[in-house]
Every structure is written in C-alpha cells, then in structure tokens.
N, C-alpha and C positions, 0 to 999 in steps of 0.2 A: 600319157594317159590322162584324160580329163574326166573327173568324177564330179557329178552334180548331185547334191542331196537336198530333197524337198521334205519338209516336215508338214504333215497334214493332220491338224488337230480335229477332234470330234466337234461337231456342230459349227464348223467353219466352211466357207466356200472361198475358193481361190479363183484367180483369173482363168486358169485352165478348166475349172469346172464350168464357168460361164461360157467359155468358148465351146466346150463339148456340149453344153446344153443347147447352144445355138445350132450346132451341127445336128443334134437329135431333133430339134424343132423342124429344121429344113427336111431332114430325111422322113420324118413322120408325115409332113405335109405332102411330100412327093409320093410316098406310099399310098396315101389316101387318094390322090389323083389317079395313080396307076390302078388301084383297086376299082375305082368308079369307072374308068375306061374299060377295064376287063368286064365288069359287071353289066354295063349298059351297051358297050360296043360303039360308043361315040365319044368324041372328045368335047365335053362340055365342062366348064368349071363353075363350081359353086364356091365363090371366094370366101364367103362367110364360113363354110364348112372346112375349107382348107386352112383358114386362119385359126379356127378353133382347134383343129387337129395339131397345128404347129404349136400353139400356146400350151395345149395339153401335154404334148411330147416334151417340150422344153422344161416346163414347170415340173412335170413328173420326174424327169432326170435330175433336176436340181434338188427336189425334195428327197429323192433317194440318196443322193450324195450327202445332203445335210443331216438327215435323220438316221440312216442305216449304216453308212460307211464308218468303220472304226478308225481310231487314231492310228496313223502309220507314218513311216519314214520311207520315202521313195528315193532310190539311188539309181542314177543313170550313169553309164560308163560309155564313153566313145572308144571304139576299138574293136578288136576281134573277140572271139569266144574265150580265148585263153585269158585275156585281161578280165573279162566278166567273171570267169571262174575264180580268178585270184581275188577279186573284190568280194565275191560271194563268200569265199572261205574266210577272208578277213572279217567280214561282218558277222558270220556265224561264230567266229572265235571271240569277237568282242561282246556278243550277246550271250 
C-alpha cells in the first residue's frame, strides 16, 4: 500500500494548483467558444475574447486557491476501498 501525504499551507500555491489553473483556463476558453457558437449559430472566433476568458478563468482559480482554501493535509492511497478505509481510520485516530 503506497500512501502519499501532501501538506497544503494557507496562502501558498503548489505545482498541482498551477496545473489545475491551466486546465480551468482551457475549459473556460472552450466554454466561451461553445457559448458563442450556440448564440450566433456560426463558428467564428474572437481570439481576444477567448484569451481574456482563459486568463480570467485561470487567474480566478488560482486566486480562489490562494485566498480561500484553508490549510490542509491531503493523503492519497493507492489500492482498493478497504485500504482507504484503514488509512482513514488511522488518520481519524491520530487527529
């Protein structure tokens, strides 16, 4: 059973936050394009609007993680649900 523990302190950003911010930027831009296609009925791109939506989505996600997320410890366990339940019980006992 492999257990990985990640400490996430308040007012910090980690690599996974930046990667998820990039994913949010791409998804936001894609959703803006889809919305415009549905709204106008034609496939035309306003690249400035798409870029601004991407920047807004990515920066918004990073600000949310930086300002609002509390300090936490994230534990990941590879294996089945029984292993996860065991680790969960051990953590609750330790806390």
